[in-house]
KELUM-130301 format. One record per residue (C-alpha): residue number from 1; chain; x, y, z. Coordinates in nm, 2 decimals. Each point is the difference from the previous one (the first is absolute). Layout:
BEGIN
+-----+-------+--------+--------+--------+
:  nr : kette :     c1 :     c2 :     c3 :
+-----+-------+--------+--------+--------+
: NUM :     A :      X :      Y :      Z :
...
+-----+-------+--------+--------+--------+
END
This chain:
BEGIN
+-----+-------+--------+--------+--------+
:  nr : kette :     c1 :     c2 :     c3 :
+-----+-------+--------+--------+--------+
:   1 :     A :  -3.89 :   5.83 :  -0.55 :
:   2 :     A :   0.34 :  -0.18 :  -0.08 :
:   3 :     A :   0.22 :  -0.27 :   0.15 :
:   4 :     A :   0.31 :  -0.19 :  -0.10 :
:   5 :     A :   0.30 :  -0.15 :   0.18 :
:   6 :     A :   0.15 :   0.34 :   0.09 :
:   7 :     A :  -0.30 :   0.24 :   0.06 :
:   8 :     A :  -0.36 :   0.01 :   0.09 :
:   9 :     A :  -0.20 :   0.32 :  -0.06 :
:  10 :     A :  -0.33 :   0.04 :   0.17 :
:  11 :     A :  -0.26 :   0.28 :   0.01 :
:  12 :     A :  -0.17 :   0.11 :   0.33 :
:  13 :     A :  -0.29 :   0.24 :   0.06 :
:  14 :     A :   0.09 :   0.17 :   0.33 :
:  15 :     A :  -0.19 :   0.23 :   0.23 :
:  16 :     A :   0.24 :   0.26 :   0.14 :
:  17 :     A :  -0.02 :   0.14 :   0.36 :
:  18 :     A :  -0.18 :   0.31 :  -0.12 :
:  19 :     A :  -0.28 :  -0.22 :  -0.15 :
:  20 :     A :   0.10 :   0.05 :  -0.37 :
:  21 :     A :   0.06 :  -0.30 :  -0.23 :
:  22 :     A :   0.29 :  -0.07 :  -0.23 :
:  23 :     A :   0.15 :  -0.28 :  -0.19 :
:  24 :     A :   0.35 :  -0.14 :   0.06 :
:  25 :     A :   0.20 :  -0.23 :  -0.22 :
:  26 :     A :   0.25 :  -0.20 :   0.21 :
:  27 :     A :   0.29 :  -0.20 :  -0.14 :
:  28 :     A :   0.11 :  -0.29 :   0.21 :
:  29 :     A :   0.35 :  -0.13 :  -0.06 :
:  30 :     A :   0.23 :  -0.24 :   0.19 :
:  31 :     A :   0.22 :   0.17 :   0.27 :
:  32 :     A :   0.35 :   0.09 :  -0.11 :
:  33 :     A :   0.35 :   0.02 :   0.12 :
:  34 :     A :   0.30 :   0.21 :  -0.10 :
:  35 :     A :   0.36 :  -0.05 :   0.09 :
:  36 :     A :   0.23 :   0.31 :   0.03 :
:  37 :     A :   0.30 :  -0.20 :  -0.09 :
:  38 :     A :   0.34 :   0.11 :   0.11 :
:  39 :     A :   0.36 :  -0.13 :  -0.05 :
:  40 :     A :   0.25 :   0.23 :   0.17 :
:  41 :     A :  -0.08 :   0.35 :  -0.11 :
:  42 :     A :  -0.19 :  -0.11 :  -0.31 :
:  43 :     A :  -0.36 :  -0.06 :  -0.06 :
:  44 :     A :  -0.13 :  -0.28 :  -0.23 :
:  45 :     A :  -0.29 :   0.10 :  -0.22 :
:  46 :     A :  -0.17 :  -0.16 :  -0.29 :
:  47 :     A :  -0.11 :   0.15 :  -0.33 :
:  48 :     A :  -0.31 :  -0.15 :  -0.17 :
:  49 :     A :  -0.27 :   0.10 :  -0.24 :
:  50 :     A :  -0.33 :   0.09 :   0.18 :
:  51 :     A :  -0.28 :  -0.05 :  -0.25 :
:  52 :     A :  -0.26 :   0.22 :   0.17 :
:  53 :     A :   0.22 :   0.31 :  -0.04 :
:  54 :     A :   0.16 :  -0.13 :  -0.32 :
:  55 :     A :   0.35 :   0.07 :   0.11 :
:  56 :     A :   0.30 :  -0.14 :   0.18 :
:  57 :     A :   0.01 :   0.04 :   0.38 :
:  58 :     A :   0.30 :   0.00 :   0.23 :
:  59 :     A :  -0.10 :  -0.13 :   0.34 :
:  60 :     A :   0.10 :  -0.21 :   0.30 :
:  61 :     A :  -0.08 :  -0.37 :  -0.04 :
:  62 :     A :  -0.36 :  -0.07 :   0.08 :
:  63 :     A :  -0.28 :  -0.25 :  -0.04 :
:  64 :     A :  -0.31 :  -0.16 :   0.16 :
:  65 :     A :  -0.03 :  -0.20 :   0.31 :
:  66 :     A :  -0.12 :  -0.33 :  -0.15 :
:  67 :     A :   0.02 :  -0.21 :   0.31 :
:  68 :     A :   0.19 :   0.01 :   0.33 :
:  69 :     A :   0.13 :   0.31 :   0.17 :
:  70 :     A :   0.08 :   0.34 :  -0.15 :
:  71 :     A :   0.36 :  -0.05 :   0.10 :
:  72 :     A :   0.03 :  -0.32 :  -0.19 :
:  73 :     A :  -0.17 :   0.16 :  -0.31 :
:  74 :     A :   0.25 :   0.29 :   0.01 :
:  75 :     A :   0.30 :  -0.25 :   0.00 :
:  76 :     A :  -0.16 :  -0.20 :  -0.28 :
:  77 :     A :  -0.07 :   0.30 :  -0.22 :
:  78 :     A :   0.35 :   0.14 :   0.05 :
:  79 :     A :   0.16 :  -0.33 :  -0.10 :
:  80 :     A :  -0.25 :  -0.05 :  -0.30 :
:  81 :     A :   0.06 :   0.34 :  -0.14 :
:  82 :     A :   0.37 :   0.06 :   0.07 :
:  83 :     A :   0.17 :  -0.33 :   0.08 :
:  84 :     A :   0.09 :   0.13 :   0.35 :
:  85 :     A :  -0.10 :  -0.14 :   0.34 :
:  86 :     A :  -0.01 :   0.22 :   0.31 :
:  87 :     A :   0.19 :  -0.11 :   0.31 :
:  88 :     A :  -0.22 :   0.24 :   0.20 :
:  89 :     A :  -0.35 :   0.15 :  -0.05 :
:  90 :     A :  -0.12 :   0.29 :   0.22 :
:  91 :     A :  -0.36 :   0.11 :  -0.01 :
:  92 :     A :  -0.01 :   0.37 :  -0.08 :
:  93 :     A :  -0.38 :   0.03 :  -0.02 :
:  94 :     A :  -0.32 :  -0.21 :  -0.05 :
:  95 :     A :  -0.36 :   0.05 :  -0.08 :
:  96 :     A :   0.09 :   0.27 :  -0.25 :
:  97 :     A :  -0.29 :   0.08 :  -0.25 :
:  98 :     A :   0.15 :   0.13 :  -0.33 :
:  99 :     A :  -0.33 :   0.12 :  -0.15 :
: 100 :     A :  -0.23 :   0.07 :   0.29 :
: 101 :     A :  -0.29 :   0.15 :  -0.21 :
: 102 :     A :  -0.05 :  -0.31 :  -0.23 :
: 103 :     A :   0.18 :  -0.30 :   0.14 :
: 104 :     A :   0.01 :  -0.20 :   0.32 :
: 105 :     A :   0.34 :  -0.16 :  -0.07 :
: 106 :     A :   0.25 :   0.02 :   0.28 :
: 107 :     A :   0.38 :  -0.02 :  -0.01 :
: 108 :     A :   0.30 :  -0.06 :   0.21 :
: 109 :     A :   0.34 :   0.15 :  -0.06 :
: 110 :     A :   0.32 :  -0.17 :   0.11 :
: 111 :     A :   0.37 :   0.09 :   0.02 :
: 112 :     A :   0.19 :  -0.28 :  -0.16 :
: 113 :     A :   0.37 :  -0.01 :   0.11 :
: 114 :     A :   0.29 :  -0.23 :  -0.04 :
: 115 :     A :  -0.08 :  -0.11 :  -0.36 :
: 116 :     A :   0.15 :  -0.33 :  -0.11 :
: 117 :     A :  -0.02 :  -0.16 :  -0.35 :
: 118 :     A :  -0.31 :  -0.22 :  -0.05 :
: 119 :     A :  -0.19 :  -0.10 :  -0.31 :
: 120 :     A :  -0.20 :   0.23 :  -0.21 :
: 121 :     A :  -0.33 :  -0.14 :  -0.15 :
: 122 :     A :  -0.23 :   0.26 :  -0.15 :
: 123 :     A :  -0.38 :  -0.04 :  -0.02 :
: 124 :     A :  -0.15 :  -0.01 :  -0.35 :
: 125 :     A :  -0.10 :   0.37 :   0.01 :
: 126 :     A :   0.35 :   0.11 :   0.10 :
: 127 :     A :   0.17 :  -0.07 :  -0.33 :
: 128 :     A :   0.27 :   0.27 :  -0.06 :
: 129 :     A :   0.03 :   0.10 :   0.37 :
: 130 :     A :   0.35 :   0.10 :   0.09 :
: 131 :     A :   0.17 :   0.07 :   0.33 :
: 132 :     A :   0.26 :   0.26 :   0.07 :
: 133 :     A :   0.18 :   0.16 :   0.30 :
: 134 :     A :  -0.03 :   0.37 :   0.06 :
: 135 :     A :   0.15 :   0.24 :   0.26 :
: 136 :     A :  -0.24 :   0.20 :   0.23 :
: 137 :     A :   0.08 :   0.31 :  -0.20 :
: 138 :     A :  -0.08 :  -0.17 :  -0.33 :
: 139 :     A :  -0.33 :  -0.13 :   0.14 :
: 140 :     A :  -0.09 :   0.35 :   0.12 :
: 141 :     A :   0.10 :   0.15 :  -0.34 :
: 142 :     A :  -0.22 :  -0.25 :  -0.18 :
: 143 :     A :  -0.30 :   0.09 :   0.22 :
: 144 :     A :   0.06 :   0.38 :  -0.05 :
: 145 :     A :   0.02 :  -0.05 :  -0.38 :
: 146 :     A :  -0.32 :  -0.21 :  -0.01 :
: 147 :     A :   0.17 :  -0.32 :  -0.12 :
: 148 :     A :  -0.09 :  -0.16 :   0.33 :
: 149 :     A :  -0.38 :   0.07 :   0.02 :
: 150 :     A :  -0.13 :  -0.29 :   0.20 :
: 151 :     A :  -0.14 :   0.15 :   0.31 :
: 152 :     A :   0.05 :  -0.32 :   0.21 :
: 153 :     A :   0.38 :   0.01 :  -0.08 :
: 154 :     A :   0.02 :   0.37 :   0.08 :
: 155 :     A :  -0.19 :  -0.07 :   0.34 :
: 156 :     A :   0.23 :  -0.30 :   0.07 :
: 157 :     A :   0.31 :   0.22 :  -0.05 :
: 158 :     A :  -0.14 :   0.25 :   0.25 :
: 159 :     A :  -0.08 :  -0.28 :   0.25 :
: 160 :     A :   0.37 :  -0.12 :  -0.05 :
: 161 :     A :   0.13 :   0.34 :   0.08 :
: 162 :     A :  -0.23 :   0.03 :   0.31 :
: 163 :     A :   0.14 :  -0.34 :   0.12 :
: 164 :     A :   0.36 :   0.11 :  -0.04 :
: 165 :     A :  -0.08 :   0.34 :   0.18 :
: 166 :     A :  -0.15 :  -0.20 :   0.28 :
: 167 :     A :   0.31 :  -0.23 :   0.03 :
: 168 :     A :   0.23 :   0.31 :   0.00 :
: 169 :     A :  -0.21 :   0.16 :   0.27 :
: 170 :     A :   0.01 :  -0.30 :   0.22 :
: 171 :     A :   0.38 :  -0.04 :  -0.05 :
: 172 :     A :   0.04 :   0.36 :   0.09 :
: 173 :     A :  -0.20 :  -0.04 :   0.32 :
: 174 :     A :   0.20 :  -0.31 :   0.10 :
: 175 :     A :   0.32 :   0.18 :  -0.06 :
: 176 :     A :  -0.11 :   0.30 :   0.21 :
: 177 :     A :  -0.12 :  -0.23 :   0.28 :
: 178 :     A :   0.33 :  -0.18 :   0.02 :
: 179 :     A :   0.20 :   0.33 :   0.01 :
+-----+-------+--------+--------+--------+
END
């Protein structure tokens, strides 16, 4: 049906388990990465214009896995969009499917910590992209107000909070065991 560098849309006639037939349109896109970027108690997010929804979006740095590992792609995208390199990347989740009814794209979410200054170099379509640090309370307020509306960013923040809860739980168990 349609294909370019970023997306391929195909149409499939499918027979369902009950014997009925239907048509599915499937969008195939390159896999993506997102970096929940943290410096101290602040999160680094980017603001950029998203043409499909005709508005600016505040989100964690993200991009496609062009070649190599998802981990390398996360580090690359973070530096390209923000000018910061991570000292440490922790996988929070992989094989996430952001639009399960229409797309087969998968994504990986990383926690990026120990940010050091690198060199920012935006892609052509990222003109006007800005990066800014926010507190956790500010990020949550932006989600609640609808200013952060990117579902992958919202899911990434939840994955980060689950990761932190897990760390606190393990630390509490170790402390209890040593008592």
